[in-house]
C-alpha positions in Angstrom: -30.9 66.3 76.5 -33.6 65.2 73.5 -37.1 66.3 74.4 -38.6 63.3 73.1 -36.6 61.2 75.5 -37.3 63.9 78.1 -41.1 63.3 77.5 -40.8 59.8 77.5 -38.9 59.7 81.0 -41.6 61.7 82.1 -44.2 59.1 80.9 -42.3 56.4 82.7 -42.3 58.4 85.8 -46.0 58.5 85.9 -46.4 55.1 85.2 -44.5 54.3 87.9 -46.5 56.7 90.2 -49.9 55.0 89.0 -48.5 51.5 89.2 -45.3 50.8 91.5 -44.7 47.2 90.8 -43.6 48.1 87.7 -40.4 48.7 89.7 -40.4 45.4 90.8 -39.4 44.0 87.8 -35.9 42.2 87.5 -34.8 43.7 84.4 -35.4 47.3 86.4 -32.9 46.2 89.3 -30.4 48.7 88.1 -32.9 51.6 88.4 -33.9 50.2 91.5 -30.3 50.3 92.6 -29.9 53.7 91.4 -32.4 55.6 93.2 -31.7 53.5 96.4 -28.2 54.7 96.3 -28.6 58.3 95.3 -31.5 58.8 98.0 -28.9 57.5 100.4 -26.0 59.0 99.4 -28.2 62.1 99.7 -29.1 61.9 103.0 -25.7 60.8 103.9 -24.6 64.4 102.8 -27.1 65.8 104.6 -26.6 64.3 108.0 -22.4 65.2 107.6 -23.6 68.8 106.4 -25.9 68.9 109.3 -23.0 68.1 111.8 -20.6 69.9 110.6 -23.1 72.9 110.9 -23.9 72.5 114.3 -20.2 71.8 114.9 -19.3 75.6 113.6 -22.3 77.0 115.8 -20.6 75.4 118.9 -17.5 77.3 117.7 -19.0 80.2 117.4 -20.8 80.3 120.6 -17.8 79.3 122.6 -15.9 82.3 121.0 -18.8 84.7 121.5 -19.8 83.6 125.2 -18.7 85.6 128.0 -16.4 83.4 130.5 -18.1 81.4 132.9 -16.9 79.7 136.1 -17.1 76.2 137.3 -20.5 76.9 138.8 -21.4 78.5 135.5 -21.3 82.1 137.2 -20.1 84.4 134.7 -16.9 86.3 135.8 -17.0 90.1 135.6 -14.4 92.1 135.8 -14.7 94.9 138.4 -14.1 98.1 136.8 -11.9 100.5 139.3 -11.9 103.8 139.6 -8.6 105.8 138.5 -6.6 106.6 141.3 -6.4 110.0 141.6 -3.6 111.4 143.8 -4.8 113.8 146.6 -3.2 117.2 146.8 -0.4 117.9 149.7 -0.7 120.4 152.2 2.8 122.2 152.9 4.0 124.0 155.0 6.0 127.0 154.3 5.5 129.8 151.6 7.2 129.9 148.3 7.6 132.4 145.9 6.7 133.1 142.2 9.1 131.8 139.7 11.3 134.8 137.9 11.2 134.6 134.3 13.6 137.3 133.6 16.3 137.0 130.7 19.2 135.3 131.8 21.8 136.9 133.7 25.2 137.6 132.3 27.7 134.8 132.9 31.4 135.4 132.3 33.6 133.6 129.8 35.3 130.9 131.1 37.7 130.7 127.9 39.5 133.8 128.9 43.0 134.1 130.6 42.4 135.3 134.0 45.8 137.7 135.0 46.5 138.7 138.6 45.4 142.1 137.5 41.9 140.6 136.8 42.1 138.8 139.8 42.8 141.7 142.1 40.1 144.0 140.3 37.5 141.2 140.6 38.1 141.1 144.5 37.8 144.9 144.4 34.5 144.9 142.5 33.4 142.2 145.2 34.1 144.6 148.3 31.7 147.1 146.5 29.0 144.8 146.0 29.1 144.0 150.0 29.3 147.6 150.6 25.9 147.9 148.3 24.6 145.2 150.0 25.0 146.6 153.6 23.4 149.7 152.0 20.6 147.5 150.9 21.0 148.2 147.4 20.8 145.0 145.8 20.4 146.2 142.2 24.0 147.8 143.1 25.0 144.6 144.6 24.5 142.8 141.2 26.1 145.1 139.1 29.6 144.9 140.9 29.4 141.2 141.4 28.7 140.7 137.6 31.6 143.1 137.1 33.7 140.6 139.2 32.7 137.5 137.5 33.9 138.8 134.1 37.2 139.9 135.3 37.5 136.3 136.9 35.0 133.6 135.7 36.7 130.9 137.3 35.6 131.9 140.7 33.0 129.8 142.1 32.6 132.0 145.1 31.9 135.0 143.2 28.7 132.8 141.7 27.4 131.8 144.5 27.4 134.9 146.2 25.6 136.6 143.6 23.2 133.5 143.9 22.6 134.5 147.2 21.6 138.1 146.4 18.9 136.8 143.7 17.8 135.0 146.2 17.2 138.2 148.4 15.8 139.7 145.7 13.0 136.6 145.4 14.5 135.6 141.7 15.0 131.7 142.5 15.9 130.9 138.9 18.6 133.1 138.7 20.0 132.1 141.7 19.6 128.2 140.6 21.7 129.1 137.4 24.4 131.0 139.3 24.5 128.0 141.8 25.0 125.5 139.1 27.9 127.7 137.2 29.6 127.8 140.8 29.0 123.8 141.6 30.5 123.2 137.9 33.7 125.4 138.8 33.8 123.8 142.3 31.7 120.7 143.2 32.4 120.8 146.8 31.3 124.5 147.1 28.8 124.2 150.3 27.7 128.2 149.5 26.7 126.9 145.9 24.8 123.6 147.7 23.3 126.3 150.0 22.2 128.7 147.8 20.7 126.4 145.3 18.7 124.7 148.3 17.2 127.8 149.4 16.4 129.1 145.6 14.6 125.6 145.1 12.7 125.4 148.8 11.2 129.2 147.3 10.2 127.4 144.1 8.3 124.6 146.3 10.9 122.3 145.1 11.1 120.4 148.5 12.8 117.1 148.0 15.3 118.3 145.5 15.9 121.5 148.4 16.4 118.9 151.1 18.9 117.4 149.4 21.2 120.2 148.7 20.9 121.8 152.0 21.9 118.3 153.4 25.3 118.3 151.4 25.5 122.0 152.6 25.5 121.0 155.9 27.9 118.4 155.9 30.4 120.5 153.8 30.1 123.5 156.3 27.2 123.9 158.5 25.9 127.0 159.8 22.5 127.9 161.3 20.7 129.3 158.3 21.0 125.6 156.6 19.5 124.4 159.6 16.8 126.8 160.0 15.8 126.3 156.2 16.2 122.7 156.5 13.6 122.5 159.5 11.0 124.2 157.2 11.7 121.9 154.2 12.1 118.5 155.4 8.6 118.1 156.6 7.4 119.0 153.2 10.1 116.8 151.7 9.1 113.6 153.9 5.4 114.2 153.3 6.0 113.8 149.3 8.0 110.7 149.9 5.0 109.4 152.1 2.4 110.5 149.7 4.7 108.7 146.7 4.8 105.5 149.0 1.4 105.5 149.3 0.0 105.3 146.0 2.9 103.6 144.7 1.3 100.7 147.0 -2.2 101.5 145.7 -1.3 101.1 142.4 0.5 98.0 142.7 -2.5 96.6 144.6 -4.8 97.7 141.8 -2.4 96.2 139.1 -2.3 93.0 141.2 -6.3 92.9 141.4 -6.4 93.1 137.7 -3.7 90.4 137.2 -5.8 87.9 139.7 -8.8 89.0 137.5 -7.6 88.2 134.2 -5.9 84.9 135.6 -10.0 84.1 136.9 -11.0 85.0 133.9 -8.6 82.8 131.8 -9.5 79.8 134.0 -13.4 80.5 134.2 -12.7 81.0 130.0 -11.0 77.4 129.6 -13.5 75.7 131.9 -16.2 77.2 130.2 -14.8 75.8 126.8 -13.9 72.5 128.2 -17.7 72.2 129.8 -19.3 73.3 126.4 -17.3 70.9 124.4 -17.7 67.9 126.8 -21.6 68.5 126.3 -21.4 68.7 122.8 -19.5 65.5 122.4 -22.1 64.0 124.5 -25.2 65.6 122.6 -23.7 64.9 119.2 -23.8 61.1 119.7 -27.3 61.1 120.7 -28.5 64.1 119.0 -30.5 63.3 115.9 -30.8 66.0 113.0 -33.4 69.0 113.5 -36.3 69.0 111.5 -36.7 65.5 110.6 -39.5 64.0 112.7 -38.3 60.8 113.9 -35.0 61.3 112.8 -33.0 58.8 110.6 -32.7 55.8 113.3 -29.2 54.4 113.1 -28.1 56.1 110.0 -27.3 54.7 107.1 -26.5 50.8 108.0 -22.7 50.1 107.5 -22.4 53.5 105.9 -22.2 54.1 102.3 -18.4 53.7 101.3 -17.5 55.1 98.1 -20.7 57.2 97.1 -22.2 57.3 93.5 -19.1 57.8 91.2 -19.3 60.3 88.9 -22.8 61.1 89.8 -25.4 61.0 87.3 -23.7 62.4 84.4 -25.6 63.6 81.3 -29.0 62.6 82.4 -30.0 59.1 80.8 -28.8 59.2 77.5 -29.8 56.3 75.2 -32.9 55.6 77.1 -34.1 52.2 78.3 -33.5 49.2 76.5 -36.5 47.0 74.8 -39.3 49.0 76.4 -40.7 47.9 79.8 -40.8 44.2 80.1 -42.6 41.8 82.3 -46.0 43.2 82.3 -46.5 46.9 82.0 -49.6 47.7 80.6 -49.0 48.8 77.5 -45.2 49.3 77.8 -43.8 52.0 76.4 -43.6 52.0 72.8 -40.0 52.2 71.1 -38.5 51.7 74.6 -35.7 53.8 75.6 -33.1 52.6 73.2 -29.2 52.2 74.2 -29.9 52.1 77.8 -27.7 53.6 80.4 -24.1 54.1 79.6 -21.6 52.1 81.2 -24.5 49.7 81.9 -25.8 48.4 85.0 -24.9 44.6 84.8 -22.9 43.9 87.5 -23.7 47.0 89.4 -23.2 50.8 89.4 -19.9 52.0 89.0 -17.9 51.7 92.1 -19.3 48.4 92.9 -23.1 47.5 93.6 -23.0 44.3 92.0 -26.3 42.5 93.6 -26.6 44.7 96.5 -24.9 48.0 98.0 -21.6 47.0 99.5 -20.5 48.4 102.9 -24.1 47.8 104.7 -26.6 49.4 102.5 -28.8 46.3 102.0 -29.6 45.5 97.9 -32.6 43.6 98.8 -34.5 46.6 99.8 -38.0 46.9 97.9 -38.4 50.2 96.3 -41.9 49.7 95.7 -42.5 50.3 99.3 -42.2 54.2 98.6 -44.2 54.2 95.4 -46.9 51.9 97.4 -47.6 54.3 100.1 -50.2 56.5 99.4 -49.2 59.5 101.5 -46.0 59.5 99.4 -48.0 59.3 96.2 -50.1 61.6 97.2 -47.1 63.8 98.4 -45.4 63.5 94.9 -48.3 65.2 93.1 -47.9 68.3 95.0 -46.0 70.8 93.0 -44.4 72.2 96.2 -43.1 69.0 97.6 -41.9 68.4 94.3 -39.9 71.4 93.7 -38.6 70.6 96.9 -37.1 67.5 96.1 -35.5 68.4 93.0 -33.9 71.5 94.9 -32.7 69.2 97.4 -31.3 67.0 94.6 -29.3 69.7 93.3 -27.4 70.3 96.1 -28.0 68.2 99.3 -27.2 71.1 101.4 -30.5 72.6 100.2 -32.1 70.0 102.8 -31.4 72.3 105.6 -34.0 74.8 104.1 -37.1 72.4 104.6 -36.0 70.8 107.9 -38.7 73.1 109.6 -41.1 73.0 107.1 -44.0 70.9 108.6 -45.5 69.8 105.1 -42.2 68.8 103.2 -39.8 67.5 106.2 -42.0 64.6 107.4 -41.9 63.6 103.4 -38.7 63.3 103.3 -38.3 61.6 106.9 -41.0 59.0 105.6 -39.4 58.2 102.6 -36.2 57.6 104.6 -37.5 55.3 107.2 -38.6 53.1 104.4 -34.9 52.7 103.5 -33.4 53.0 107.2 -35.9 50.2 108.2 -35.2 47.4 105.3 -34.0 44.3 106.5 
């Protein structure tokens, strides 16, 4: 913008400050309308942005707050200790697991002849004789020969399994028992030897199952004797499992109930906050503006000021200052304001401000106010007003300023009190 015109505009503003009645001149009605509309629009934007900011704060508070009950008491989830299962005291002795390499097993793909079967039976007889002499290692050797000669015999595997039990080698016994049961699923001796081997390893529940099956297939006193030692331990395990399954279900139930209460409380808290916010928003005055802005802007401000005030005031004001300004303004502001002001501001302020902003506001009320005139001479206040005019959102920076906020409030009261 031309610097000479800027200086002329500054001179005009100074004249208005020193003699506010200048603005009452009818030829300057377009300028009064512009000032009134600009300040009104500025305050309306500020009010809307303030409400949006307050709404945003409420949403953030609702998201950050912990859930509350209907009475305002926070729902605190009780931190439960992890369930640690107690040890079970078992009866009877167990053996250390044997970790020897797997024993030699028979080749099931070999064709077994009658001669092989006979030789297998002979090897078994030698194993029985070694057992009677207490030579367990020799018995294992003979039984291994018998299995190699006839790998389709379940009894050979089951018999060797019983010898491994006597040698306290439960894992080897289980391998032989499994082989016997693969060949003959109804091998009572296979179930019996596997059940006894599992009992040696402390596998009480599995041992009880095998021994019960063996007892049904071919009951004997030895099975009964072992079961009397195994069953109590198996029952303890079963009761232990039931107890802690129940405790875990109860704990899970409490957790789910706590979560349901938390959700209910959260929903209730959100509802209460929204309800209070809705009530307070209808009555709340913008913070930081003493006395507020009563009643808002009468009738709203439809349309705003289309296009703003582009390009400053090129062309100046026509014909100087008619109607008695002392000395006038030599040369005037030729050309006037682009788009003219006859008929009102673009978007419609003919003879007034449609939509409820009264057109008969005496703008000289502001310039006749000694407090406002003194404030306009304060560089800090003028800088703040210029900052706000650049962006209405900047008004929030001065809401709590005891020096600037009252001046803005007083200016607004001039408009809001117009009749």
